[in-house]
A tleap script that builds the chain and sets N, CA, C and O, in Angstrom:
source leaprc.protein.ff14SB
mol = sequence {
  NMET SER CYS CYS SER THR ASP GLY THR CYS
  SER THR SER ALA THR THR THR ALA VAL ALA
  GLU GLY THR LYS THR VAL TYR ASN VAL SER
  GLY MET THR CYS GLY HIE CYS LYS ALA THR
  LEU THR LYS GLU ILE GLY ALA LEU ASP GLY
  VAL LEU SER VAL ASP VAL ASP LEU SER ALA
  GLY GLN VAL SER VAL THR THR SER ASN GLU
  PRO ASP ASP ALA LEU LEU ALA GLN VAL ILE
  ASP GLU ALA GLY TYR GLU LEU THR GLY ARG
  ALA CALA
}
set mol.1.N position { 123.407 272.211 112.310 }
set mol.1.CA position { 123.533 272.371 110.857 }
set mol.1.C position { 123.492 271.047 110.186 }
set mol.1.O position { 124.261 270.145 110.520 }
set mol.2.N position { 122.587 270.913 109.224 }
set mol.2.CA position { 122.543 269.520 108.497 }
set mol.2.C position { 123.488 269.557 107.326 }
set mol.2.O position { 123.866 270.629 106.855 }
set mol.3.N position { 123.899 268.300 106.818 }
set mol.3.CA position { 124.736 268.303 105.648 }
set mol.3.C position { 123.817 268.134 104.440 }
set mol.3.O position { 124.311 268.222 103.316 }
set mol.4.N position { 122.552 267.904 104.592 }
set mol.4.CA position { 121.562 267.731 103.568 }
set mol.4.C position { 121.058 269.201 103.113 }
set mol.4.O position { 120.931 270.162 103.872 }
set mol.5.N position { 120.822 269.186 101.860 }
set mol.5.CA position { 120.331 270.474 101.266 }
set mol.5.C position { 118.742 270.473 101.364 }
set mol.5.O position { 118.151 269.490 101.810 }
set mol.6.N position { 118.139 271.506 100.970 }
set mol.6.CA position { 116.679 271.628 101.062 }
set mol.6.C position { 116.011 270.659 99.963 }
set mol.6.O position { 114.840 270.305 100.097 }
set mol.7.N position { 116.733 270.277 98.960 }
set mol.7.CA position { 116.088 269.324 97.899 }
set mol.7.C position { 116.284 267.865 98.372 }
set mol.7.O position { 115.937 266.918 97.666 }
set mol.8.N position { 116.844 267.716 99.575 }
set mol.8.CA position { 116.990 266.289 100.012 }
set mol.8.C position { 118.172 265.581 99.540 }
set mol.8.O position { 118.291 264.379 99.778 }
set mol.9.N position { 119.111 266.268 98.849 }
set mol.9.CA position { 120.508 265.715 98.548 }
set mol.9.C position { 121.449 266.062 99.641 }
set mol.9.O position { 121.282 267.048 100.360 }
set mol.10.N position { 122.377 265.288 99.745 }
set mol.10.CA position { 123.410 265.436 100.759 }
set mol.10.C position { 124.579 266.047 100.110 }
set mol.10.O position { 125.008 265.697 99.010 }
set mol.11.N position { 125.119 267.066 100.916 }
set mol.11.CA position { 126.371 267.799 100.280 }
set mol.11.C position { 127.508 266.921 100.605 }
set mol.11.O position { 127.401 265.954 101.358 }
set mol.12.N position { 128.669 267.300 99.986 }
set mol.12.CA position { 129.846 266.514 100.271 }
set mol.12.C position { 130.830 267.591 101.031 }
set mol.12.O position { 130.700 268.813 100.959 }
set mol.13.N position { 131.770 266.938 101.721 }
set mol.13.CA position { 132.742 267.593 102.449 }
set mol.13.C position { 133.896 268.173 101.519 }
set mol.13.O position { 134.088 267.716 100.392 }
set mol.14.N position { 134.561 269.081 101.993 }
set mol.14.CA position { 135.753 269.575 101.138 }
set mol.14.C position { 136.687 268.515 100.799 }
set mol.14.O position { 137.304 268.522 99.734 }
set mol.15.N position { 136.834 267.407 101.862 }
set mol.15.CA position { 137.832 266.505 101.578 }
set mol.15.C position { 137.311 265.587 100.454 }
set mol.15.O position { 138.089 265.186 99.588 }
set mol.16.N position { 136.035 265.257 100.454 }
set mol.16.CA position { 135.532 264.448 99.323 }
set mol.16.C position { 135.622 265.071 97.975 }
set mol.16.O position { 135.886 264.403 96.975 }
set mol.17.N position { 135.400 266.351 97.951 }
set mol.17.CA position { 135.442 267.174 96.668 }
set mol.17.C position { 137.011 267.095 96.200 }
set mol.17.O position { 137.340 266.836 95.042 }
set mol.18.N position { 137.881 267.340 97.209 }
set mol.18.CA position { 139.275 267.252 96.848 }
set mol.18.C position { 139.637 265.905 96.189 }
set mol.18.O position { 140.297 265.807 95.155 }
set mol.19.N position { 139.142 264.901 96.885 }
set mol.19.CA position { 139.477 263.541 96.488 }
set mol.19.C position { 139.187 263.336 94.963 }
set mol.19.O position { 139.965 262.751 94.210 }
set mol.20.N position { 137.996 263.873 94.587 }
set mol.20.CA position { 137.367 263.586 93.293 }
set mol.20.C position { 138.446 264.252 92.257 }
set mol.20.O position { 138.611 263.764 91.139 }
set mol.21.N position { 139.086 265.271 92.656 }
set mol.21.CA position { 140.076 266.066 91.786 }
set mol.21.C position { 141.501 265.527 91.835 }
set mol.21.O position { 142.338 265.970 91.049 }
set mol.22.N position { 141.793 264.637 92.681 }
set mol.22.CA position { 143.152 264.186 92.896 }
set mol.22.C position { 143.401 262.867 92.127 }
set mol.22.O position { 142.609 262.296 91.377 }
set mol.23.N position { 144.670 262.491 92.463 }
set mol.23.CA position { 145.057 261.086 91.778 }
set mol.23.C position { 145.150 260.093 92.800 }
set mol.23.O position { 145.988 260.221 93.692 }
set mol.24.N position { 144.301 259.023 92.758 }
set mol.24.CA position { 144.245 257.999 93.661 }
set mol.24.C position { 145.249 256.831 93.327 }
set mol.24.O position { 145.349 256.393 92.181 }
set mol.25.N position { 145.893 256.413 94.251 }
set mol.25.CA position { 146.853 255.360 94.063 }
set mol.25.C position { 146.723 254.303 95.206 }
set mol.25.O position { 146.670 254.658 96.383 }
set mol.26.N position { 146.675 253.015 94.829 }
set mol.26.CA position { 146.510 251.951 95.842 }
set mol.26.C position { 147.757 251.189 95.857 }
set mol.26.O position { 148.316 250.749 94.852 }
set mol.27.N position { 148.212 251.044 97.235 }
set mol.27.CA position { 149.567 250.423 97.530 }
set mol.27.C position { 149.199 249.101 98.407 }
set mol.27.O position { 148.281 249.083 99.228 }
set mol.28.N position { 149.937 248.142 98.153 }
set mol.28.CA position { 150.003 246.964 99.100 }
set mol.28.C position { 150.957 247.236 100.148 }
set mol.28.O position { 152.096 247.633 99.902 }
set mol.29.N position { 150.520 247.034 101.304 }
set mol.29.CA position { 151.332 247.232 102.612 }
set mol.29.C position { 151.259 246.053 103.587 }
set mol.29.O position { 150.186 245.672 104.055 }
set mol.30.N position { 152.355 245.529 103.855 }
set mol.30.CA position { 152.385 244.416 104.791 }
set mol.30.C position { 152.704 244.889 106.364 }
set mol.30.O position { 153.369 245.888 106.636 }
set mol.31.N position { 152.175 244.089 107.237 }
set mol.31.CA position { 152.425 244.350 108.599 }
set mol.31.C position { 151.204 245.029 109.291 }
set mol.31.O position { 151.231 245.183 110.512 }
set mol.32.N position { 150.189 245.418 108.591 }
set mol.32.CA position { 149.041 246.087 109.180 }
set mol.32.C position { 147.990 245.051 109.827 }
set mol.32.O position { 147.440 244.168 109.169 }
set mol.33.N position { 147.791 245.265 111.150 }
set mol.33.CA position { 146.754 244.148 111.651 }
set mol.33.C position { 145.739 244.676 112.577 }
set mol.33.O position { 144.924 243.922 113.109 }
set mol.34.N position { 145.761 246.081 112.811 }
set mol.34.CA position { 144.701 246.536 113.889 }
set mol.34.C position { 144.282 248.050 113.530 }
set mol.34.O position { 144.637 248.687 112.539 }
set mol.35.N position { 143.547 248.416 114.445 }
set mol.35.CA position { 143.129 249.848 114.262 }
set mol.35.C position { 144.171 250.809 114.491 }
set mol.35.O position { 144.246 251.875 113.881 }
set mol.36.N position { 145.058 250.384 115.468 }
set mol.36.CA position { 146.300 251.291 115.720 }
set mol.36.C position { 147.088 251.368 114.407 }
set mol.36.O position { 147.433 252.498 114.060 }
set mol.37.N position { 147.419 250.341 113.633 }
set mol.37.CA position { 148.053 250.433 112.394 }
set mol.37.C position { 147.346 251.388 111.512 }
set mol.37.O position { 147.948 252.305 110.953 }
set mol.38.N position { 146.091 251.187 111.383 }
set mol.38.CA position { 145.219 252.179 110.486 }
set mol.38.C position { 145.414 253.628 110.849 }
set mol.38.O position { 145.623 254.497 110.003 }
set mol.39.N position { 145.336 253.848 112.125 }
set mol.39.CA position { 145.402 255.171 112.643 }
set mol.39.C position { 146.803 255.777 112.452 }
set mol.39.O position { 146.949 256.907 111.987 }
set mol.40.N position { 147.730 255.068 112.789 }
set mol.40.CA position { 149.237 255.491 112.492 }
set mol.40.C position { 149.528 255.834 111.036 }
set mol.40.O position { 150.141 256.872 110.783 }
set mol.41.N position { 149.095 254.964 110.002 }
set mol.41.CA position { 149.351 255.085 108.693 }
set mol.41.C position { 148.522 256.257 108.194 }
set mol.41.O position { 149.010 257.003 107.345 }
set mol.42.N position { 147.313 256.465 108.664 }
set mol.42.CA position { 146.534 257.578 108.089 }
set mol.42.C position { 147.148 258.819 108.512 }
set mol.42.O position { 147.172 259.791 107.757 }
set mol.43.N position { 147.668 258.844 109.724 }
set mol.43.CA position { 148.249 260.202 110.372 }
set mol.43.C position { 149.542 260.475 109.645 }
set mol.43.O position { 149.701 261.587 109.142 }
set mol.44.N position { 150.538 259.494 109.542 }
set mol.44.CA position { 151.764 259.725 108.901 }
set mol.44.C position { 151.704 260.015 107.494 }
set mol.44.O position { 152.368 260.969 107.092 }
set mol.45.N position { 151.024 259.355 106.690 }
set mol.45.CA position { 150.885 259.664 105.260 }
set mol.45.C position { 150.011 260.774 104.857 }
set mol.45.O position { 150.145 261.361 103.784 }
set mol.46.N position { 149.047 261.074 105.796 }
set mol.46.CA position { 148.164 262.196 105.576 }
set mol.46.C position { 148.974 263.568 105.913 }
set mol.46.O position { 148.525 264.647 105.526 }
set mol.47.N position { 150.138 263.483 106.623 }
set mol.47.CA position { 150.876 264.612 106.996 }
set mol.47.C position { 151.648 264.964 105.796 }
set mol.47.O position { 152.101 266.108 105.767 }
set mol.48.N position { 151.872 264.209 104.832 }
set mol.48.CA position { 152.767 264.578 103.716 }
set mol.48.C position { 152.214 265.691 102.818 }
set mol.48.O position { 150.997 265.769 102.647 }
set mol.49.N position { 153.084 266.583 102.219 }
set mol.49.CA position { 152.499 267.606 101.397 }
set mol.49.C position { 151.836 266.898 100.084 }
set mol.49.O position { 152.404 265.956 99.531 }
set mol.50.N position { 150.603 267.421 99.632 }
set mol.50.CA position { 149.946 266.875 98.571 }
set mol.50.C position { 149.078 265.817 98.690 }
set mol.50.O position { 148.419 265.424 97.727 }
set mol.51.N position { 149.000 265.194 100.054 }
set mol.51.CA position { 148.083 264.065 100.350 }
set mol.51.C position { 146.811 264.756 100.583 }
set mol.51.O position { 146.732 265.726 101.337 }
set mol.52.N position { 145.777 264.247 99.920 }
set mol.52.CA position { 144.390 264.886 100.080 }
set mol.52.C position { 143.659 263.887 100.979 }
set mol.52.O position { 142.831 264.358 101.759 }
set mol.53.N position { 143.861 262.582 100.968 }
set mol.53.CA position { 143.190 261.663 101.789 }
set mol.53.C position { 143.965 260.240 101.753 }
set mol.53.O position { 144.755 259.939 100.859 }
set mol.54.N position { 143.630 259.412 102.844 }
set mol.54.CA position { 144.314 258.189 103.128 }
set mol.54.C position { 143.313 257.365 103.526 }
set mol.54.O position { 142.617 257.737 104.471 }
set mol.55.N position { 143.053 256.111 102.897 }
set mol.55.CA position { 142.109 255.153 103.298 }
set mol.55.C position { 142.744 253.653 103.571 }
set mol.55.O position { 143.023 252.957 102.595 }
set mol.56.N position { 142.941 253.222 104.754 }
set mol.56.CA position { 143.479 251.996 105.047 }
set mol.56.C position { 142.676 250.843 105.121 }
set mol.56.O position { 141.829 250.816 106.013 }
set mol.57.N position { 142.788 249.814 104.297 }
set mol.57.CA position { 142.035 248.554 104.287 }
set mol.57.C position { 142.719 247.538 104.853 }
set mol.57.O position { 143.464 246.894 104.114 }
set mol.58.N position { 142.625 247.195 106.188 }
set mol.58.CA position { 143.410 246.140 106.811 }
set mol.58.C position { 143.121 244.794 106.319 }
set mol.58.O position { 144.046 243.983 106.262 }
set mol.59.N position { 141.898 244.454 105.946 }
set mol.59.CA position { 141.611 243.101 105.439 }
set mol.59.C position { 142.280 242.782 104.056 }
set mol.59.O position { 142.691 241.676 103.705 }
set mol.60.N position { 142.316 243.917 103.352 }
set mol.60.CA position { 142.950 243.643 101.930 }
set mol.60.C position { 144.445 243.919 101.911 }
set mol.60.O position { 145.153 243.629 100.946 }
set mol.61.N position { 144.921 244.533 103.100 }
set mol.61.CA position { 146.417 244.803 103.147 }
set mol.61.C position { 146.835 245.935 102.287 }
set mol.61.O position { 147.966 246.011 101.809 }
set mol.62.N position { 145.773 246.932 102.073 }
set mol.62.CA position { 146.044 247.920 101.095 }
set mol.62.C position { 145.901 249.327 101.664 }
set mol.62.O position { 145.191 249.504 102.654 }
set mol.63.N position { 146.529 250.303 101.095 }
set mol.63.CA position { 146.385 251.724 101.451 }
set mol.63.C position { 146.083 252.543 100.244 }
set mol.63.O position { 146.832 252.523 99.268 }
set mol.64.N position { 144.963 253.290 100.293 }
set mol.64.CA position { 144.682 254.091 99.106 }
set mol.64.C position { 145.085 255.505 99.474 }
set mol.64.O position { 144.705 256.012 100.529 }
set mol.65.N position { 145.841 256.131 98.617 }
set mol.65.CA position { 146.377 257.496 98.863 }
set mol.65.C position { 145.880 258.303 97.782 }
set mol.65.O position { 146.096 257.898 96.640 }
set mol.66.N position { 145.283 259.322 97.940 }
set mol.66.CA position { 144.815 260.295 96.935 }
set mol.66.C position { 145.565 261.658 97.184 }
set mol.66.O position { 145.529 262.313 98.226 }
set mol.67.N position { 146.230 261.950 96.064 }
set mol.67.CA position { 147.214 263.239 96.106 }
set mol.67.C position { 146.813 264.259 95.049 }
set mol.67.O position { 146.169 263.977 94.038 }
set mol.68.N position { 147.262 265.494 95.383 }
set mol.68.CA position { 147.000 266.516 94.386 }
set mol.68.C position { 147.651 266.301 92.991 }
set mol.68.O position { 147.146 266.638 91.920 }
set mol.69.N position { 148.894 265.667 93.176 }
set mol.69.CA position { 149.818 265.482 91.969 }
set mol.69.C position { 150.209 263.917 91.831 }
set mol.69.O position { 149.666 263.118 92.594 }
set mol.70.N position { 150.969 263.552 91.049 }
set mol.70.CA position { 151.493 262.245 90.953 }
set mol.70.C position { 152.222 261.774 92.322 }
set mol.70.O position { 153.140 262.489 92.724 }
set mol.71.N position { 151.898 260.693 93.017 }
set mol.71.CA position { 152.478 260.512 94.260 }
set mol.71.C position { 153.920 260.137 94.006 }
set mol.71.O position { 154.344 259.737 92.922 }
set mol.72.N position { 154.752 260.330 95.288 }
set mol.72.CA position { 156.092 260.059 95.314 }
set mol.72.C position { 156.158 258.784 96.133 }
set mol.72.O position { 156.102 258.736 97.362 }
set mol.73.N position { 156.300 257.612 95.186 }
set mol.73.CA position { 156.230 256.380 95.840 }
set mol.73.C position { 157.527 255.986 96.685 }
set mol.73.O position { 157.482 255.110 97.549 }
set mol.74.N position { 158.606 256.647 96.394 }
set mol.74.CA position { 159.874 256.452 97.254 }
set mol.74.C position { 159.690 257.137 98.610 }
set mol.74.O position { 160.150 256.602 99.619 }
set mol.75.N position { 159.034 258.299 98.669 }
set mol.75.CA position { 158.677 259.071 99.796 }
set mol.75.C position { 157.721 258.145 100.626 }
set mol.75.O position { 157.996 257.776 101.768 }
set mol.76.N position { 156.653 257.824 100.003 }
set mol.76.CA position { 155.506 256.972 100.737 }
set mol.76.C position { 156.174 255.703 101.408 }
set mol.76.O position { 155.975 255.436 102.593 }
set mol.77.N position { 156.970 254.943 100.589 }
set mol.77.CA position { 157.771 253.825 101.114 }
set mol.77.C position { 158.399 254.112 102.486 }
set mol.77.O position { 158.159 253.512 103.534 }
set mol.78.N position { 159.320 255.224 102.277 }
set mol.78.CA position { 160.098 255.555 103.337 }
set mol.78.C position { 159.117 255.875 104.676 }
set mol.78.O position { 159.383 255.379 105.771 }
set mol.79.N position { 158.209 256.563 104.513 }
set mol.79.CA position { 157.263 257.008 105.634 }
set mol.79.C position { 156.598 255.705 106.240 }
set mol.79.O position { 156.545 255.483 107.450 }
set mol.80.N position { 156.083 254.844 105.230 }
set mol.80.CA position { 155.459 253.630 105.781 }
set mol.80.C position { 156.470 252.647 106.407 }
set mol.80.O position { 156.060 251.837 107.239 }
set mol.81.N position { 157.737 252.675 106.057 }
set mol.81.CA position { 158.724 251.877 106.596 }
set mol.81.C position { 159.192 252.403 107.914 }
set mol.81.O position { 159.475 251.616 108.817 }
set mol.82.N position { 159.296 253.813 108.080 }
set mol.82.CA position { 159.620 254.408 109.383 }
set mol.82.C position { 158.473 254.220 110.378 }
set mol.82.O position { 158.663 254.274 111.593 }
set mol.83.N position { 157.274 253.995 109.822 }
set mol.83.CA position { 156.112 253.640 110.797 }
set mol.83.C position { 156.018 252.251 111.353 }
set mol.83.O position { 155.277 251.928 112.281 }
set mol.84.N position { 156.899 251.394 110.653 }
set mol.84.CA position { 156.978 250.017 111.148 }
set mol.84.C position { 156.256 249.036 110.206 }
set mol.84.O position { 156.019 247.899 110.615 }
set mol.85.N position { 155.906 249.399 109.009 }
set mol.85.CA position { 155.251 248.616 108.007 }
set mol.85.C position { 156.084 248.580 106.685 }
set mol.85.O position { 157.133 249.216 106.590 }
set mol.86.N position { 155.624 247.874 105.744 }
set mol.86.CA position { 156.456 247.711 104.458 }
set mol.86.C position { 155.507 247.927 103.309 }
set mol.86.O position { 154.493 247.242 103.181 }
set mol.87.N position { 155.860 248.926 102.443 }
set mol.87.CA position { 155.091 249.105 101.127 }
set mol.87.C position { 155.682 248.005 100.305 }
set mol.87.O position { 156.904 247.908 100.188 }
set mol.88.N position { 154.833 247.154 99.720 }
set mol.88.CA position { 155.398 246.156 98.795 }
set mol.88.C position { 155.120 246.425 97.338 }
set mol.88.O position { 155.499 245.651 96.458 }
set mol.89.N position { 154.467 247.513 97.103 }
set mol.89.CA position { 154.281 247.876 95.670 }
set mol.89.C position { 152.775 248.417 95.494 }
set mol.89.O position { 151.884 248.404 96.343 }
set mol.90.N position { 152.725 248.863 94.263 }
set mol.90.CA position { 151.338 249.305 93.922 }
set mol.90.C position { 150.475 248.130 93.673 }
set mol.90.O position { 150.950 247.051 93.317 }
set mol.91.N position { 149.170 248.335 93.863 }
set mol.91.CA position { 148.112 247.276 93.696 }
set mol.91.C position { 147.960 247.171 92.236 }
set mol.91.O position { 148.084 248.169 91.526 }
set mol.92.N position { 147.706 246.050 91.773 }
set mol.92.CA position { 147.336 245.781 90.289 }
set mol.92.C position { 145.980 246.227 90.000 }
set mol.92.O position { 145.515 246.093 88.868 }
savepdb mol mol.pdb
quit
């Protein structure tokens, strides 16, 4: 089955649709250096209630979190800390 429709446009997944409807917040996170870091944070943050998507940008040292409501910064900081990294604040 193709993701493209008969008119040549590509459909979006349910995740992408949900992301468009959520609240995206970008955080600065220190200590991330490799693919394992990215996978760990994606898994741990993604498991939280209300999280629709997680995008880890290692080179920028940032994690974008899209939530269904306003994010809980304290909870995110705790999860990131327990995973071995440090949330240093929201990106400007």
